[in-house]
C-alpha positions as CSV (number, residue, x, y, z in Angstrom):
1,X,120.8,101.8,88.9
2,X,119.4,105.2,87.9
3,X,121.5,106.9,85.2
4,X,122.4,110.3,86.6
5,X,123.2,111.7,83.2
6,X,119.6,111.0,82.0
7,X,116.5,113.0,82.8
8,X,115.9,112.5,86.5
9,X,112.8,111.2,88.2
10,X,110.6,113.8,89.8
11,X,110.4,113.2,93.5
12,X,107.2,111.2,94.1
13,X,104.3,113.1,95.6
14,X,100.9,112.4,97.1
15,X,99.2,114.1,94.1
16,X,99.1,112.2,90.8
17,X,99.4,113.6,87.3
18,X,95.9,112.4,86.8
19,X,94.4,114.5,89.6
20,X,96.3,117.6,88.5
21,X,94.9,117.2,85.0
22,X,91.3,116.4,86.1
23,X,91.1,119.4,88.4
24,X,92.6,121.7,85.8
25,X,90.0,120.6,83.2
26,X,87.0,120.4,85.5
27,X,84.1,122.6,84.7
28,X,80.8,123.3,86.5
29,X,81.7,121.2,89.5
30,X,79.0,121.1,92.2
31,X,79.8,122.7,95.5
32,X,80.4,120.2,98.3
33,X,81.3,122.1,101.4
34,X,82.5,120.5,104.7
35,X,79.9,119.2,107.1
36,X,79.0,121.7,109.8
37,X,76.7,120.7,112.6
38,X,74.3,117.8,112.7
39,X,72.6,115.8,109.9
40,X,70.2,112.9,109.8
41,X,70.5,110.2,107.1
42,X,69.6,106.6,106.4
43,X,73.1,105.7,105.2
44,X,76.4,107.4,105.7
45,X,79.2,106.4,103.3
46,X,82.7,107.2,104.6
47,X,85.3,107.6,101.7
48,X,85.0,109.5,98.5
49,X,87.0,107.1,96.3
50,X,85.5,104.7,93.7
51,X,84.1,102.3,96.2
52,X,82.3,104.9,98.3
53,X,81.0,106.8,95.2
54,X,79.8,103.7,93.4
55,X,78.0,102.6,96.6
56,X,76.3,105.9,97.2
57,X,75.2,106.2,93.6
58,X,73.8,102.7,93.4
59,X,71.9,103.2,96.6
60,X,70.2,106.3,95.2
61,X,69.5,104.6,91.8
62,X,67.9,101.6,93.5
63,X,66.0,103.5,96.2
64,X,65.7,107.2,95.3
65,X,64.0,108.2,98.5
66,X,66.9,106.8,100.7
67,X,68.8,109.6,102.5
68,X,72.4,109.0,101.6
69,X,75.3,111.1,103.0
70,X,78.9,110.7,101.9
71,X,81.9,112.3,103.6
72,X,85.5,112.5,102.4
73,X,88.4,113.7,104.4
74,X,90.1,115.4,101.4
75,X,88.4,115.7,98.0
76,X,86.9,112.9,96.0
77,X,89.6,111.2,94.0
78,X,92.5,112.4,96.1
79,X,93.4,108.9,97.3
80,X,94.0,105.7,95.5
81,X,91.2,106.2,93.1
82,X,93.0,109.2,91.6
83,X,96.4,107.6,91.7
84,X,96.0,104.2,90.0
85,X,97.0,103.3,86.4
86,X,93.5,103.6,85.1
87,X,93.5,100.0,83.7
88,X,90.0,98.5,83.8
89,X,89.7,94.7,83.7
90,X,88.3,91.9,85.7
91,X,89.7,88.5,86.8
92,X,90.1,86.5,83.6
93,X,93.9,87.1,83.7
94,X,94.0,85.8,87.3
95,X,92.3,82.4,86.7
96,X,95.4,80.4,87.5
97,X,96.1,82.1,90.8
98,X,92.5,82.2,91.8
99,X,92.0,78.5,91.1
100,X,94.7,77.8,93.7
101,X,93.1,80.0,96.3
102,X,89.3,79.7,95.8
103,X,89.1,76.7,93.5
104,X,88.1,76.6,89.8
105,X,84.5,77.4,90.4
106,X,85.3,80.3,92.5
107,X,87.8,81.6,90.0
108,X,85.2,81.5,87.2
109,X,82.6,83.1,89.5
110,X,84.9,86.0,90.2
111,X,85.8,86.4,86.5
112,X,82.1,86.4,85.4
113,X,81.2,89.0,88.1
114,X,84.1,91.0,86.9
115,X,82.6,91.0,83.4
116,X,79.3,92.3,84.8
117,X,81.2,95.1,86.6
118,X,83.1,95.9,83.4
119,X,79.8,96.2,81.5
120,X,78.4,98.6,84.1
121,X,81.6,100.7,84.2
122,X,81.5,101.0,80.4
123,X,77.9,102.1,80.4
124,X,78.7,104.9,83.0
125,X,81.9,106.1,81.3
126,X,80.4,106.2,77.8
127,X,77.2,108.0,78.7
128,X,76.8,111.3,76.8
129,X,78.6,114.3,78.3
130,X,81.2,112.2,80.2
131,X,84.8,112.4,79.1
132,X,86.9,110.0,81.1
133,X,89.2,109.0,78.3
134,X,87.6,105.6,77.9
135,X,89.6,103.4,75.5
136,X,88.7,99.8,75.0
137,X,91.2,97.6,73.2
138,X,91.8,94.7,75.6
139,X,94.7,93.9,77.8
140,X,98.2,92.4,77.1
141,X,100.5,90.4,79.4
142,X,104.0,90.0,78.0
143,X,106.9,87.8,79.0
144,X,110.4,89.4,79.3
145,X,112.4,86.4,80.5
146,X,112.5,82.7,80.2
147,X,110.9,82.4,83.6
148,X,108.0,84.6,82.5
149,X,107.6,82.4,79.4
150,X,106.7,79.6,81.8
151,X,104.1,81.7,83.7
152,X,102.6,82.7,80.4
153,X,102.1,79.0,79.4
154,X,100.5,78.2,82.8
155,X,98.1,81.1,82.4
156,X,97.0,79.9,79.0
157,X,96.7,76.4,80.3
158,X,94.5,77.6,83.2
159,X,92.1,79.4,80.8
160,X,91.9,76.3,78.6
161,X,91.4,73.9,81.6
162,X,88.6,76.0,83.1
163,X,86.7,76.1,79.8
164,X,87.4,79.7,78.9
165,X,90.1,79.6,76.1
166,X,88.6,82.6,74.3
167,X,89.4,84.8,77.2
168,X,93.2,84.4,76.8
169,X,94.7,84.4,73.3
170,X,98.3,83.3,72.7
171,X,100.5,85.7,70.8
172,X,103.8,84.7,69.3
173,X,106.6,87.3,68.9
174,X,105.5,88.3,65.5
175,X,101.8,88.7,66.6
176,X,102.9,90.7,69.6
177,X,105.1,93.0,67.5
178,X,102.1,93.9,65.4
179,X,100.5,95.3,68.6
180,X,103.5,96.8,70.3
181,X,107.2,96.5,69.5
182,X,109.9,96.0,72.0
183,X,113.1,93.9,71.8
184,X,112.5,93.0,75.5
185,X,109.2,91.3,74.8
186,X,109.3,87.5,74.0
187,X,105.6,86.4,73.7
188,X,102.3,87.5,75.0
189,X,98.7,86.9,75.9
190,X,95.8,89.0,74.7
191,X,92.8,89.3,77.0
192,X,89.8,90.8,75.1
193,X,88.3,92.2,78.3
194,X,90.2,95.3,79.1
195,X,90.0,99.1,78.8
196,X,91.9,102.2,79.9
197,X,90.5,105.4,81.4
198,X,91.5,108.6,83.3
199,X,90.9,107.5,86.9
200,X,90.7,111.0,88.5
201,X,88.3,112.1,85.9
202,X,86.1,109.1,86.6
203,X,86.2,109.9,90.3
204,X,85.1,113.4,89.7
205,X,82.3,112.3,87.3
206,X,81.1,109.9,89.9
207,X,81.1,112.7,92.4
208,X,79.0,114.8,90.1
209,X,76.6,112.0,89.4
210,X,76.2,111.4,93.2
211,X,75.3,115.0,93.8
212,X,72.9,115.0,90.9
213,X,71.2,111.9,92.3
214,X,70.6,113.6,95.6
215,X,73.5,112.3,97.7
216,X,74.4,114.8,100.5
217,X,78.2,115.0,99.8
218,X,80.7,116.7,102.1
219,X,84.4,117.0,101.2
220,X,87.1,118.1,103.7
221,X,85.1,116.2,106.4
222,X,87.2,113.8,108.4
223,X,85.5,111.0,110.4
224,X,86.8,110.9,114.0
225,X,84.8,108.0,115.4
226,X,81.6,105.9,115.1
227,X,79.0,105.1,117.8
228,X,77.1,101.9,116.9
229,X,74.0,101.0,118.9
230,X,70.3,101.0,117.9
231,X,71.4,103.7,115.4
232,X,74.9,105.0,114.4
233,X,76.4,108.3,115.0
234,X,79.3,109.3,112.7
235,X,81.4,112.0,114.4
236,X,83.5,114.3,112.2
237,X,85.9,117.1,113.0
238,X,83.1,119.6,112.6
239,X,79.8,117.8,113.1
240,X,78.0,114.5,113.2
241,X,75.6,112.4,111.2
242,X,72.9,110.2,112.8
243,X,72.0,107.3,110.6
244,X,70.8,103.7,110.5
245,X,73.8,102.2,108.6
246,X,77.4,103.1,107.8
247,X,79.7,102.1,104.9
248,X,83.4,102.4,105.5
249,X,85.2,102.6,102.1
250,X,88.5,104.1,103.2
251,X,91.0,101.8,101.4
252,X,94.2,101.3,103.3
253,X,92.8,102.9,106.5
254,X,90.7,99.8,107.0
255,X,93.9,97.9,107.6
256,X,93.6,99.1,111.2
257,X,89.9,98.3,111.6
258,X,88.9,95.2,113.7
259,X,86.9,93.7,110.9
260,X,89.7,93.9,108.4
261,X,93.1,94.1,110.1
262,X,93.8,90.4,110.2
263,X,93.1,90.0,106.5
264,X,94.9,93.1,105.1
265,X,98.4,94.2,104.5
266,X,99.4,97.7,103.2
267,X,101.8,97.5,100.2
268,X,102.5,100.4,97.9
269,X,102.7,101.1,94.2
270,X,104.5,103.8,92.3
271,X,104.0,105.3,88.8
272,X,105.5,107.8,86.5
273,X,103.9,109.7,83.6
274,X,106.2,110.5,80.7
275,X,106.4,113.8,78.9
276,X,104.8,113.8,75.5
277,X,106.5,111.4,73.0
278,X,105.5,112.8,69.6
279,X,107.1,110.0,67.5
280,X,106.0,107.1,69.8
281,X,104.1,105.2,67.2
282,X,106.9,105.4,64.6
283,X,109.3,103.9,67.2
284,X,107.2,101.2,68.8
285,X,104.0,100.8,66.9
286,X,101.1,100.4,69.4
287,X,98.3,101.4,67.1
288,X,95.5,100.5,69.6
289,X,95.1,101.2,73.3
290,X,95.8,98.0,75.1
291,X,96.9,98.1,78.6
292,X,100.2,96.1,79.1
293,X,101.8,94.3,82.0
294,X,104.7,91.9,82.3
295,X,104.5,88.7,84.3
296,X,106.6,89.6,87.3
297,X,105.2,89.0,90.8
298,X,105.8,92.7,91.4
299,X,104.7,93.6,88.0
300,X,105.3,96.5,85.7
301,X,102.1,97.9,84.2
302,X,101.8,100.5,81.5
303,X,99.4,102.2,79.1
304,X,99.1,105.1,76.8
305,X,97.6,108.4,77.8
306,X,96.2,111.2,75.7
307,X,98.8,113.6,74.4
308,X,101.3,110.9,73.4
309,X,102.3,110.0,76.9
310,X,103.0,106.7,78.6
311,X,102.3,105.8,82.2
312,X,104.5,103.2,83.7
313,X,103.8,101.7,87.1
314,X,105.7,99.3,89.4
315,X,104.0,97.3,92.1
316,X,107.2,96.9,94.0
317,X,106.9,99.7,96.6
318,X,107.5,99.3,100.4
319,X,105.3,97.4,102.8
320,X,104.0,99.4,105.8
321,X,104.8,98.1,109.2
322,X,101.7,97.4,111.3
323,X,99.5,99.0,108.6
324,X,101.0,102.4,109.2
325,X,99.6,103.7,105.9
326,X,100.7,107.3,106.7
327,X,104.4,106.4,106.6
328,X,106.3,108.6,104.2
329,X,107.5,105.5,102.3
330,X,103.9,104.9,101.1
331,X,104.1,108.1,99.0
332,X,107.7,109.3,98.9
333,X,110.0,106.4,98.2
334,X,112.3,107.6,95.5
335,X,113.8,104.1,94.9
336,X,110.3,102.8,93.9
337,X,109.6,105.7,91.6
338,X,113.0,105.2,90.0
339,X,112.1,101.5,89.4
340,X,109.1,102.6,87.5
341,X,111.1,105.1,85.4
342,X,113.8,102.5,84.7
343,X,111.1,100.1,83.6
344,X,109.9,102.6,81.0
345,X,113.3,103.0,79.6
346,X,114.2,99.2,79.8
347,X,111.0,97.7,78.5
348,X,110.6,100.3,75.7
349,X,114.2,101.1,74.8
350,X,113.3,102.3,71.3
351,X,111.7,105.4,72.9
352,X,115.0,106.5,74.3
353,X,115.2,107.9,77.8
354,X,111.9,109.8,77.8
355,X,111.5,112.7,80.2
356,X,109.2,112.3,83.2
357,X,106.4,114.7,83.8
358,X,105.5,113.5,87.3
359,X,106.0,110.6,89.7
360,X,103.7,109.5,92.5
361,X,102.9,106.6,94.8
362,X,100.4,105.4,97.3
363,X,99.2,102.5,99.5
364,X,97.4,99.4,98.3
365,X,95.1,97.4,100.5
366,X,96.3,93.8,99.8
367,X,94.0,91.0,101.0
368,X,95.4,87.7,102.0
369,X,94.0,86.0,99.0
370,X,94.1,88.9,96.6
371,X,90.3,89.3,96.3
372,X,88.2,92.0,97.8
373,X,85.9,91.2,100.7
374,X,82.9,92.7,102.4
375,X,81.9,92.3,106.0
376,X,79.3,93.6,108.4
377,X,79.7,94.2,112.1
378,X,78.0,92.0,114.7
379,X,75.3,94.6,115.3
380,X,74.6,94.7,111.6
381,X,74.9,98.5,111.0
382,X,78.5,99.0,109.9
383,X,79.7,97.5,106.6
384,X,83.3,97.5,105.2
385,X,84.7,96.9,101.7
386,X,88.4,96.5,101.1
387,X,91.2,94.2,99.7
388,X,91.1,95.5,96.2
389,X,94.8,94.5,95.9
390,X,95.7,96.8,93.0
391,X,92.8,95.7,90.7
392,X,91.3,99.2,91.2
393,X,88.6,100.3,88.9
394,X,86.8,97.0,88.1
395,X,86.9,95.7,91.6
396,X,85.5,98.8,93.2
397,X,82.4,98.6,91.0
398,X,82.0,95.1,92.5
399,X,82.4,96.8,95.8
400,X,79.6,99.2,95.1
401,X,77.3,96.4,94.0
402,X,78.1,94.2,97.1
403,X,77.8,97.0,99.6
404,X,74.7,98.6,98.3
405,X,73.0,95.2,98.1
406,X,74.0,94.4,101.7
407,X,72.6,97.7,102.9
408,X,69.3,97.1,101.1
409,X,69.1,93.6,102.4
410,X,69.0,92.1,98.9
411,X,69.8,88.5,98.1
412,X,71.3,88.6,94.6
413,X,74.4,87.5,92.6
414,X,76.5,90.0,94.6
415,X,75.5,89.2,98.2
416,X,75.6,85.4,97.4
417,X,79.0,85.7,95.7
418,X,82.3,84.6,97.1
419,X,83.2,88.2,97.6
420,X,80.6,88.4,100.4
421,X,80.1,84.8,101.5
422,X,83.7,83.6,102.0
423,X,85.8,84.0,105.1
424,X,89.0,85.6,103.8
425,X,92.3,84.1,105.1
426,X,94.5,85.8,107.6
427,X,98.0,87.1,107.5
428,X,100.5,86.1,110.1
429,X,100.4,88.4,113.1
430,X,102.9,91.3,113.5
431,X,105.8,91.5,113.4
432,X,105.9,88.4,111.2
433,X,103.5,89.9,108.7
434,X,105.7,92.8,107.9
435,X,109.1,91.5,108.6
436,X,108.4,88.3,106.6
437,X,106.7,90.3,103.9
438,X,109.7,92.6,103.5
439,X,112.1,89.7,103.4
440,X,110.1,87.9,100.7
441,X,109.6,91.2,98.7
442,X,113.4,91.7,98.6
443,X,114.0,88.1,97.6
444,X,111.4,88.2,94.8
445,X,112.7,91.5,93.5
446,X,116.3,90.0,93.4
447,X,115.1,86.9,91.6
448,X,113.1,88.8,89.0
449,X,115.8,91.3,88.3
450,X,118.3,88.5,87.8
451,X,115.9,86.6,85.5
452,X,115.4,89.8,83.4
453,X,119.2,89.9,83.0
454,X,119.3,86.3,81.9
455,X,121.0,85.2,85.1
456,X,120.3,82.5,87.7
457,X,119.1,84.1,91.0
458,X,121.2,83.5,94.1
459,X,120.4,80.7,96.6
460,X,119.2,83.1,99.3
461,X,116.9,84.9,97.0
462,X,115.4,81.7,95.7
463,X,114.8,80.5,99.2
464,X,113.1,83.7,100.3
465,X,110.9,83.7,97.2
466,X,110.0,80.0,97.8
467,X,108.9,80.6,101.4
468,X,105.3,81.8,100.8
469,X,104.5,78.7,98.8
470,X,106.0,76.5,101.4
471,X,104.0,78.2,104.1
472,X,100.8,78.3,102.0
473,X,100.7,82.1,102.2
474,X,98.8,83.2,99.0
475,X,100.3,86.7,98.8
476,X,103.8,86.7,97.4
477,X,103.6,83.3,95.7
478,X,105.5,83.4,92.4
């Protein structure tokens, strides 16, 4: 329960600390006015987040004479791309779960393509003149209960069994303490592939790169509908674009699209950014810049930010009924923001009860097997990319590679990959998807909170947490 005598959590907002900072520090930003009137293009990209921006940029890099337009209803980076934790890593930490859903070969394929994406993101972020706070020190998973110890062992065993033991390094308590000290941490795994960055600054740098590459970019331009025939017409609130192909990269909004609705659910995640903690290193060590997460199902994830701050996030936010991603709970659930704040204080108690500079939350497009997918309409002119499931930065570069390759008609590692070739599983229909999901969410939260207290979860909670595995539903399996 939130301690009312301690610094209170700011009410969560739709604008993250990241976006505030990025806009305040932005210099020489190109003008990108709203679309007025008619425009002709070869490809229209809808959505100015990471996926849309990567796609537009890669199209221009591979075919400079292609006429590419991008429209964004708000400003680039205002959605999930400017809200996430800024942790950049692929799928090596997910080998165990992926093996169960797409098989060992599929798990390794996803992880190797994630490494290719990681290399490309690094090259973009470290190019001269770009300051997106890129820090590359790997990634840590830590156990905070006996139940999580078991998950840690299974993750290590999966990496060994799939022939990738070097991607997951076991850390005992002493080795973990040398990286970051907490009396709550028991053991850990170090994943060498991992970095942190400033997500909103990355979105704004991608915006700038797109404009410099010749993309016709329009912000404050909301798509109202699409006509798809021999050509496409993208209608907006103030104009239209005639084009041959369209990319829809609109994150949770795709949960209502016919190509995606059966395969997506809309969860939410909340984060808090601490006030500066000047004596952080004396209290807890943490000499490098690893991203850290525990081994809960609804995990806590955290990382340092410049200025001696810590971001703490919790993936335990509400689930939207019938994909109503505009519901206030997706951005304004105070209980979820309070869980993130409490996690900061509980997992890193030696920091004391640090003040909170800002809290925010947003929707996550969760696919039924936790992997992104890319589909094309029957007429072959509208392409979608979604299901990033909280993996954020790395997975959206995969999205840019897959979508740009599909548009250009290329057969390569991306279009031949499981991301494009598989048929993603379906969720149960409504109301079972949301009602069942909310029940399982409550049960798992109850189990994990009891386990962190060293207690046995109640029978009802254990039953609810067991149901997804019994029904072979991949999301929500502990």
